[in-house]
Each structure stands twice: as C-alpha cells, then as structure tokens.
C-alpha positions as CSV (number, residue, x, y, z in Angstrom):
1,X,-16.8,-33.5,57.8
2,X,-15.1,-32.1,60.7
3,X,-17.7,-29.5,61.4
4,X,-15.3,-26.7,60.4
5,X,-16.7,-24.2,58.0
6,X,-14.4,-22.3,55.7
7,X,-16.0,-19.0,54.9
8,X,-14.3,-16.9,52.2
9,X,-15.3,-13.3,51.8
10,X,-13.6,-11.0,49.4
11,X,-11.4,-8.5,51.2
12,X,-12.9,-5.0,51.0
13,X,-9.7,-3.3,52.1
14,X,-6.1,-4.2,51.1
15,X,-3.3,-2.9,53.3
16,X,0.3,-2.3,52.6
17,X,-0.3,-2.1,48.9
18,X,1.9,0.7,47.4
19,X,0.1,3.3,45.3
20,X,0.5,3.2,41.6
21,X,3.4,5.1,40.0
22,X,2.8,8.9,39.7
23,X,3.8,8.7,36.1
24,X,0.7,6.7,35.3
25,X,-1.6,9.7,35.5
26,X,-5.0,8.0,35.1
27,X,-4.2,5.2,37.5
28,X,-2.7,7.6,40.1
29,X,-5.7,9.9,39.8
30,X,-8.1,7.0,40.3
31,X,-6.1,5.9,43.4
32,X,-6.0,9.5,44.8
33,X,-9.7,10.0,44.4
34,X,-10.4,7.0,46.7
35,X,-8.2,8.2,49.5
36,X,-9.8,9.5,52.7
37,X,-9.2,13.2,53.7
38,X,-5.9,13.8,55.5
39,X,-6.0,13.0,59.2
40,X,-3.5,15.7,60.2
41,X,-2.0,18.9,58.9
42,X,1.2,17.0,58.2
43,X,-0.6,14.6,55.9
44,X,-2.3,17.6,54.3
45,X,1.0,19.3,53.7
46,X,2.5,16.1,52.2
47,X,-0.5,15.8,49.8
48,X,-0.1,19.4,48.8
49,X,3.7,19.0,48.2
50,X,3.0,16.0,46.0
51,X,0.3,17.9,44.1
52,X,2.5,20.9,43.5
53,X,5.4,18.6,42.4
54,X,3.1,16.9,39.9
55,X,1.6,20.2,38.7
56,X,5.2,21.5,38.1
57,X,6.1,18.3,36.3
58,X,3.1,19.0,34.0
59,X,4.5,22.4,33.2
60,X,2.7,24.7,35.6
61,X,5.0,27.5,36.9
62,X,2.8,29.8,39.0
63,X,0.6,28.0,41.6
64,X,-1.5,29.1,44.4
65,X,-2.0,26.7,47.3
66,X,-4.6,27.2,50.0
67,X,-5.3,25.2,53.0
68,X,-6.9,25.9,56.4
69,X,-4.5,27.4,58.9
70,X,-6.2,26.0,62.0
71,X,-8.7,23.3,62.8
72,X,-12.3,24.6,62.7
73,X,-12.8,23.9,66.4
74,X,-9.9,26.2,67.2
75,X,-11.1,28.9,64.8
76,X,-14.5,29.0,66.6
77,X,-12.9,29.7,70.0
78,X,-13.5,33.2,71.4
79,X,-9.8,33.9,72.3
80,X,-8.4,33.2,68.8
81,X,-7.6,36.4,67.0
82,X,-7.0,37.2,63.4
83,X,-3.3,37.5,64.2
84,X,-3.2,34.0,65.6
85,X,-4.7,32.7,62.4
86,X,-2.3,34.7,60.3
87,X,0.7,33.5,62.3
88,X,-0.4,29.9,62.1
89,X,-1.0,30.2,58.3
90,X,2.5,31.7,57.9
91,X,4.1,28.9,59.8
92,X,2.2,26.3,57.7
93,X,3.3,28.2,54.5
94,X,6.9,28.2,55.5
95,X,6.8,24.5,56.4
96,X,5.1,23.8,53.0
97,X,7.9,25.7,51.2
98,X,10.5,23.6,53.1
99,X,8.7,20.5,51.9
100,X,8.7,21.7,48.3
101,X,12.3,22.6,48.3
102,X,13.2,19.2,49.8
103,X,11.0,17.2,47.5
104,X,12.1,18.7,44.2
105,X,15.7,17.8,43.6
106,X,15.8,17.7,39.8
107,X,17.1,20.3,37.3
108,X,13.7,22.0,37.2
109,X,13.4,22.3,41.0
110,X,12.5,25.7,42.3
111,X,15.5,27.7,43.6
112,X,13.3,30.3,45.4
113,X,9.7,30.3,46.6
114,X,7.9,33.5,47.5
115,X,5.2,33.7,50.1
116,X,3.2,36.7,49.1
117,X,1.1,38.9,51.4
118,X,-1.7,41.1,50.0
119,X,0.0,44.4,51.1
120,X,2.9,45.8,52.9
121,X,1.4,46.1,56.4
122,X,0.6,42.3,56.3
123,X,4.1,41.7,55.0
124,X,5.6,43.6,57.9
125,X,3.5,41.4,60.3
126,X,4.8,38.3,58.5
127,X,8.4,39.4,58.7
128,X,8.0,40.2,62.4
129,X,6.6,36.8,63.1
130,X,9.0,34.9,60.9
131,X,12.0,36.9,62.2
132,X,13.2,37.7,58.7
133,X,12.1,38.4,55.1
134,X,14.0,35.2,54.4
135,X,12.8,32.7,57.0
136,X,14.4,29.7,55.4
137,X,17.0,29.3,52.6
138,X,15.2,29.7,49.3
139,X,12.0,31.2,50.9
140,X,11.3,34.9,50.7
141,X,8.4,36.9,52.0
142,X,7.0,39.6,49.7
143,X,4.0,41.8,49.1
144,X,1.7,41.8,46.0
145,X,1.0,45.6,46.5
146,X,3.6,48.2,47.3
147,X,3.0,51.9,48.1
148,X,4.9,54.3,45.8
149,X,5.9,57.2,48.0
150,X,6.2,59.5,44.9
151,X,2.6,58.8,43.7
152,X,0.6,61.8,45.1
153,X,-2.5,61.2,43.0
154,X,-5.7,61.1,45.1
155,X,-7.6,58.8,42.6
156,X,-5.7,55.9,41.2
157,X,-7.6,54.3,38.3
158,X,-5.5,51.1,38.4
159,X,-6.9,50.4,41.8
160,X,-10.6,51.0,40.9
161,X,-11.4,47.2,40.4
162,X,-9.6,46.3,43.7
163,X,-11.6,49.0,45.5
164,X,-14.9,47.6,44.1
165,X,-14.2,44.3,45.7
166,X,-12.9,45.6,49.0
167,X,-9.2,44.9,48.1
168,X,-8.0,48.4,47.7
169,X,-5.8,49.6,50.6
170,X,-3.6,51.8,48.6
171,X,-0.5,50.7,46.6
172,X,0.0,49.2,43.3
173,X,0.0,45.7,42.0
174,X,3.5,44.5,41.2
175,X,3.9,43.2,37.7
C-alpha cells in the first residue's frame, strides 16, 4: 500500500438536516427532546411560538406561557429592581404576541391576544411602560382582578382563598 490509512468513524452529529414535519407528532417530539436549550431569548421566543402554535392546532384555546424575563446574572445584580424585571417581562410578552400573530395565518388564527396582569395597579404600570393598553395591533393589556367601586363590603368571601395564598389585594376575579 501507499501508507495512507482510511479511517471511517460514524458521524455523531449531522448538520443541515431539516427537522421532521411538525405533523408527525412522535417523530417531532423525539427530535425536540434532543435539542439543546435555546442560546438566546430570541430562540426561546421562537420555541415558545412554535409550541403555542402546535398546542392550538391540538385544540387548546387558553394557554399560559412563562419564560424568564432577564438572564440570571442580570437578576442577581444589586441595581436591578422589580420594575426593571416587570418592564423586561412585558417587552418579551409583547414580542411573543407579535410572533404568535405573525406565525398563525390560518382560519383558526387568534385575532386578539390578552396579556393579563394580576391586578389593576400592575396593569396601570404595564400601560404606562407600553404606552397604551393596545401596544400592538391585536394585543391588549388587561387585568385579572378589578376593583368594584360599588362593593363596600369589608369581608369578601370570594377572595378568601386568594388571601390565604397571599394573592388578595382587593378586587374580584373576572369570569
């Protein structure tokens, strides 16, 4: 021989291979479970948009999506306030809604997405930071609890459970 050695090793990573079709649920689930965590908030948002789109396709109508508002190293800084975190979270939520509205273009696509705050004071903060209760076409900011100005009761039994878990700040849960 020529002294050249041909060493063949199986490839452990394949690049530029498209993911399986989302309609093949089992194969796509297997593919997704092998993916590394997102490297950026943009990738995280794209993953969340795809997940919501697939959940809606499966018939889910009411979804709650949570993701971290800021990187952990930023959250640990002394000069980062709760307001900074809330503002960053609102910005990410609005960007996420934009992604959902752009991704879903079929007849079942959402026409309006609500970003809900726990109560009216937080809603007021969100409106102030976003500049409007409608920060983007199809996106509306709202509150889960509202205060009824005509309700003069001192004890409100419907809020008892919320108060037990520290969630009672007055107001009623909207149906």
